[in-house]
GURORO-257429 format. One line per 4 residues: their letters; for each residue x, y, z of C-alpha. Coordinates in steps of 0.02 Angstrom, whole numbers, plus 50000, padded with zeros to 5 digits. Example, Ala and Ser with C-alpha at 12.3 -4.5 7.8 and 13.67 -1.06 7.14 Angstrom:
# GURORO-257429
AS	50615/49775/50390; 50684/49947/50357
***
This chain:
# GURORO-257429
XXXX	50000/50000/50000; 50145/50116/50028; 50267/50172/49894; 50443/50142/49962
XXXX	50578/50268/49917; 50760/50242/49961; 50799/50424/49997; 50876/50440/50171
XXXX	50882/50584/50294; 51071/50601/50295; 51073/50739/50425; 51002/50617/50551
XXXX	51113/50471/50506; 51280/50559/50498; 51305/50545/50685; 51326/50358/50663
XXXX	51491/50396/50577; 51564/50453/50743; 51682/50324/50815; 51648/50300/50999
XXXX	51791/50306/51123; 51897/50159/51170; 51939/50111/51347; 52107/50188/51377
XXXX	52192/50318/51482; 52247/50485/51413; 52429/50509/51457; 52493/50683/51491
XXXX	52324/50762/51528; 52296/50837/51700; 52178/50975/51750; 52104/51039/51586
XXXX	52245/50954/51492; 52364/51099/51528; 52522/50997/51497; 52482/50984/51311
XXXX	52449/51169/51279; 52633/51209/51249; 52656/51390/51195; 52470/51420/51223
XXXX	52490/51394/51409; 52414/51541/51504; 52302/51593/51359; 52114/51579/51364
XXXX	52034/51474/51230; 51967/51630/51144; 52141/51707/51141; 52223/51549/51079
XXXX	52087/51514/50951; 52090/51690/50879; 52281/51689/50865; 52293/51514/50789
XXXX	52306/51486/50602; 52240/51315/50558; 52318/51217/50416; 52192/51126/50306
XXXX	52259/50982/50205; 52096/50960/50110; 51979/51094/50043; 51815/51003/50069
XXXX	51643/51081/50043; 51475/51033/49970; 51338/51114/49869; 51191/51016/49940
XXXX	51023/51100/49913; 50923/51166/50060; 50737/51120/50063; 50612/51260/50087
XXXX	50549/51258/50268; 50366/51253/50320; 50296/51428/50305; 50259/51508/50472
XXXX	50365/51380/50564; 50540/51418/50500; 50621/51549/50390; 50771/51509/50281
XXXX	50893/51651/50316; 51073/51704/50288; 51177/51752/50439; 51342/51847/50420
XXXX	51505/51763/50474; 51692/51787/50455; 51691/51691/50290; 51530/51765/50219
XXXX	51344/51735/50232; 51290/51563/50293; 51119/51481/50283; 51010/51437/50431
XXXX	50833/51389/50478; 50763/51507/50609; 50594/51499/50696; 50473/51622/50618
XXXX	50419/51778/50712; 50273/51729/50826; 50200/51899/50788; 50149/51938/50967
XXXX	50268/52084/50992; 50360/51991/51131; 50541/51937/51147; 50563/51750/51165
XXXX	50701/51628/51216; 50794/51538/51076; 50907/51387/51068; 51037/51361/50932
XXXX	51039/51174/50898; 51191/51092/50817; 51160/50918/50746; 51281/50773/50752
XXXX	51393/50708/50614; 51529/50797/50518; 51413/50880/50393; 51411/51070/50390
XXXX	51242/51087/50305; 51058/51082/50349; 50915/50984/50272; 50735/50946/50316
XXXX	50782/50852/50476; 50697/50979/50593; 50525/50923/50534; 50557/50739/50503
XXXX	50496/50608/50626; 50579/50624/50798; 50625/50444/50834; 50612/50419/51022
XXXX	50771/50315/51034; 50871/50425/50916; 50796/50599/50905; 50928/50713/50835
XXXX	50800/50836/50766; 50796/50952/50918; 50612/50976/50876; 50558/50957/51058
XXXX	50618/51136/51084; 50516/51224/50950; 50367/51110/50979; 50370/51166/51161
XXXX	50377/51350/51115; 50565/51381/51122; 50619/51470/50963; 50752/51369/50874
XXXX	50894/51407/50753; 50978/51272/50650; 51137/51347/50575; 51237/51278/50432
XXXX	51424/51310/50435; 51564/51359/50317; 51581/51244/50169; 51407/51167/50188
XXXX	51260/51188/50067; 51356/51302/49950; 51416/51414/50092; 51582/51504/50072
XXXX	51736/51425/50153; 51781/51244/50184; 51755/51113/50319; 51874/51151/50462
XXXX	51834/51004/50578; 51787/51094/50740; 51891/51250/50714; 51812/51385/50604
XXXX	51641/51312/50643; 51660/51380/50820; 51671/51555/50746; 51514/51516/50647
XXXX	51419/51470/50806; 51468/51637/50882; 51408/51723/50723; 51244/51626/50735
XXXX	51223/51693/50912; 51251/51871/50852; 51121/51849/50715; 50995/51774/50836
XXXX	51023/51915/50960; 50985/52042/50824; 50811/51974/50789; 50676/52088/50861
XXXX	50573/51942/50928; 50719/51855/51017; 50775/51896/51193; 50965/51919/51174
XXXX	50989/51875/51358; 50901/51708/51338; 50992/51624/51195; 51044/51444/51231
XXXX	51154/51321/51139; 51138/51134/51120; 51202/50992/51015; 51227/50806/50996
XXXX	51384/50704/50962; 51498/50808/50848; 51371/50947/50871; 51393/50931/51059
XXXX	51582/50944/51043; 51559/51100/50938; 51440/51170/51068; 51562/51134/51210
XXXX	51704/51220/51118; 51589/51369/51090; 51552/51373/51277; 51739/51379/51308
XXXX	51758/51520/51182; 51617/51637/51236; 51505/51670/51385; 51364/51743/51280
XXXX	51252/51590/51290; 51137/51581/51441; 51164/51393/51459; 51237/51255/51351
XXXX	51177/51073/51334; 51296/50944/51261; 51238/50766/51224; 51385/50650/51196
XXXX	51530/50771/51171; 51705/50698/51164; 51848/50765/51268; 51983/50746/51135
XXXX	51958/50752/50947; 52072/50603/50925; 51924/50494/50976; 51824/50550/50824
XXXX	51825/50466/50655; 51989/50533/50586; 51940/50494/50407; 51838/50654/50418
XXXX	51984/50764/50474; 52029/50906/50356; 52175/50979/50457; 52359/50935/50465
XXXX	52358/50785/50581; 52546/50792/50602; 52532/50949/50709; 52490/50926/50893
XXXX	52424/51104/50911; 52289/51068/50783; 52220/50934/50901; 52235/51046/51055
XXXX	52133/51183/50971; 51992/51060/50934; 51988/50962/51098; 51876/51030/51238
XXXX	51971/50945/51380; 52113/51072/51365; 52000/51223/51393; 51868/51171/51520
XXXX	51918/51303/51646; 51866/51438/51521; 51681/51389/51530; 51588/51531/51615
XXXX	51411/51480/51567; 51309/51341/51650; 51354/51192/51540; 51273/51021/51553
XXXX	51360/50866/51485; 51243/50717/51462; 51283/50545/51393; 51229/50364/51401
XXXX	51343/50238/51483; 51356/50141/51320; 51404/50298/51223; 51547/50419/51255
XXXX	51532/50409/51444; 51719/50387/51471; 51748/50552/51380; 51626/50639/51496
XXXX	51703/50564/51652; 51877/50614/51598; 51819/50793/51577; 51742/50795/51750
XXXX	51905/50729/51821; 52006/50860/51727; 51920/51015/51798; 51844/51085/51956
XXXX	51746/51216/51858; 51579/51236/51947; 51495/51288/51785; 51516/51113/51714
XXXX	51390/50980/51763; 51401/50801/51702; 51276/50658/51700; 51299/50479/51643
XXXX	51140/50379/51613; 51154/50193/51644; 51075/50076/51517; 51074/50209/51380
XXXX	51179/50228/51224; 51242/50381/51129; 51071/50420/51055; 50938/50367/51181
XXXX	50945/50520/51298; 50891/50645/51163; 50708/50600/51142; 50662/50593/51327
XXXX	50773/50734/51391; 50756/50875/51263; 50573/50905/51312; 50630/50921/51494
XXXX	50762/51049/51444; 50633/51144/51342; 50524/51160/51497; 50672/51223/51597
XXXX	50714/51353/51465; 50535/51419/51463; 50538/51434/51653; 50710/51517/51655
XXXX	50650/51698/51657; 50760/51782/51788; 50900/51905/51763; 51026/51761/51770
XXXX	51002/51582/51719; 50932/51474/51859; 50928/51312/51761; 50979/51161/51862
XXXX	50973/50977/51818; 50979/50827/51933; 51025/50648/51898; 50855/50596/51965
XXXX	50763/50711/51845; 50857/50640/51697; 50828/50461/51750; 50642/50497/51773
XXXX	50636/50575/51600; 50714/50419/51527; 50567/50318/51595; 50437/50418/51499
XXXX	50328/50331/51372; 50357/50391/51194; 50229/50510/51122; 50185/50519/50938
XXXX	50179/50703/50891; 50081/50772/50746; 50187/50827/50599; 50197/51003/50530
XXXX	50055/51016/50406; 50045/51091/50231; 49889/51141/50134; 49826/51080/49965
XXXX	49693/51169/49865; 49575/51119/49724; 49501/51284/49671; 49364/51210/49561
XXXX	49290/51120/49710; 49323/51256/49836; 49422/51123/49932; 49566/51144/50052
XXXX	49642/51003/50152; 49797/50979/50258; 49928/50844/50251; 50102/50817/50326
XXXX	50226/50942/50257; 50356/50808/50225; 50236/50704/50118; 50252/50708/49930
XXXX	50112/50705/49802; 50106/50589/49651; 49970/50608/49521; 49898/50436/49482
XXXX	49741/50499/49393; 49659/50407/49250; 49566/50486/49105; 49406/50498/49206
XXXX	49446/50541/49386; 49574/50641/49483; 49680/50532/49599; 49832/50586/49699
XXXX	49941/50479/49812; 50022/50564/49961; 50166/50479/50050; 50328/50507/50143
XXXX	50490/50498/50042; 50574/50413/50191; 50564/50231/50241; 50568/50252/50430
XXXX	50468/50131/50536; 50348/50262/50606; 50172/50324/50572; 50227/50478/50474
XXXX	50329/50376/50352; 50228/50216/50344; 50054/50293/50328; 49994/50352/50159
XXXX	49837/50427/50084; 49747/50431/49919; 49646/50584/49876; 49515/50553/49740
XXXX	49382/50654/49651; 49245/50554/49565; 49129/50638/49440; 48989/50580/49323
XXXX	48914/50457/49446; 48730/50436/49490; 48652/50511/49646; 48652/50340/49732
XXXX	48842/50322/49715; 48870/50351/49901; 48738/50222/49947; 48820/50094/49833
XXXX	48990/50128/49909; 48917/50109/50084; 48839/49941/50041; 49000/49878/49962
XXXX	49104/49930/50112; 48984/49851/50236; 48984/49690/50137; 49174/49687/50157
XXXX	49161/49705/50346; 49185/49893/50360; 49101/49995/50495; 49019/50141/50405
XXXX	48951/50300/50485; 48849/50436/50402; 48914/50608/50447; 48935/50785/50383
XXXX	49099/50872/50338; 49108/51059/50308; 48921/51063/50280; 48919/50920/50153
XXXX	48849/50743/50175; 48984/50613/50200; 49023/50436/50257; 49167/50385/50370
XXXX	49216/50201/50356; 49339/50091/50451; 49402/49921/50396; 49551/49824/50332
XXXX	49627/49783/50163; 49748/49645/50113; 49876/49675/49975; 49947/49552/49849
XXXX	50081/49494/49972; 49956/49452/50108; 49999/49605/50214; 49850/49677/50307
XXXX	49823/49865/50319; 49705/49966/50426; 49599/50074/50312; 49496/50228/50345
XXXX	49393/50293/50200; 49301/50460/50200; 49187/50505/50055; 49106/50678/50038
XXXX	48967/50728/49918; 48996/50903/49847; 48887/50968/49704; 48912/50846/49559
XXXX	49070/50769/49630; 49119/50643/49763; 49280/50677/49859; 49372/50531/49938
XXXX	49509/50525/50070; 49580/50348/50084; 49705/50315/50226; 49814/50160/50247
XXXX	49940/50098/50374; 50001/49923/50416; 49897/49837/50549; 50052/49818/50661
XXXX	50036/50004/50702; 49865/49977/50778; 49785/50145/50817; 49947/50244/50816
XXXX	49903/50337/50656; 49725/50379/50706; 49768/50552/50772; 49860/50597/50612
XXXX	49717/50538/50502; 49592/50632/50610; 49695/50791/50597; 49684/50779/50407
XXXX	49497/50749/50412; 49471/50893/50534; 49567/51007/50416; 49452/50979/50267
XXXX	49369/51141/50213; 49240/51158/50074; 49169/51318/50003; 49088/51370/49840
XXXX	49195/51312/49695; 49227/51398/49530; 49154/51266/49417; 49140/51080/49378
XXXX	49288/50966/49408; 49339/50820/49302; 49520/50786/49267; 49642/50896/49363
XXXX	49775/50908/49494; 49782/50946/49678; 49881/51106/49701; 50003/51115/49845
XX	49965/51277/49933; 50112/51262/50053
***
């Protein structure tokens, strides 16, 4: 019932490229790794970073396209940086005349670009989307960095990207609807390491949240390194453990025991900085803490309204959050319009439309381009417009459905008579799908919404299907409809 497409959400999967740490000691590293700083001894990280000239052995970049964001949810913007204007998604102005808190979220993996990951499905056991923040009401910025998505510059592997994070802060602080004193920073995996380095560089962020940062860059996948690996100073400038005492902002390090926990513990042993707080979660891996804990942090950000940050986190709170049951959120919705029928309906923004009409009737299939095992990606819908049928067409459809075991209810949608039917269908392979079929009579046409999802999902997709049905709007059309296309109204 569902068209499978092999396109992958690379922004979400890149974090798997990170090589987790091995069990070993780190010789020569004491408090904040001072013994390896060499000539940089006595300098702050900001001073050392600004004075250092990195040597890139490869000039890597990409020209990946950036999808248009959902209107009214995110804006695609350019923010100025030392290398030129860089792209970012930024939460749209709420339009209430107020100043709001914002978090800058840095995803994992070595990629320097952005894609549609903010509004893809937030997998509970691996939610790198950061969407819990903006869904909770915390404005969110997803920056791309130098060399990514056609941006100027090249990948610098945790060096120049730190400057870009500071530039992202400056852009966010300039927005009239953002409170410049309540801008937070967070990230996962490589994104967490970038965030921690940024916390060592500047005290502008109100608080910083790092999920799975490493202490020393040598524990990352070195096949991604673009700098001269023969120079020790290049490593020092990219390794947070050497600069922990420079953190002046409340900074929270969180990791699962089966992830980079040894990195976290080494950092806690290397500093007595009271601004750094570390938490290891037993029974969790590198990815599991994100889904349960980001909603908790969003709540804390919204409540953090004083002159100074009062955010605190306890081990007990995090462990309780990890015991939550997963929730299935509704996706961001887009609108489609058929002007001739005066019809508007909503559907998930990430779904694609494929015209499968014949010479008589309009038929459009809507489906996710991703093959994730979740209700957003596994559910699909057919939208059909039938014309030229007799007045008893709806009665015939009702009888046919009931004869096949469907439960059929007569109802009214947007002032028009309709039926709402529930049953199951079996495809050619023997797979059974739950089916909801809604048919609406409008003038000389019948409008059908046909929803399918595999029976193994039970009722998980019901709320999504209901949201689409509730969004159906019918008004006076402009004329008769036969063949045609559904127009995506964004």
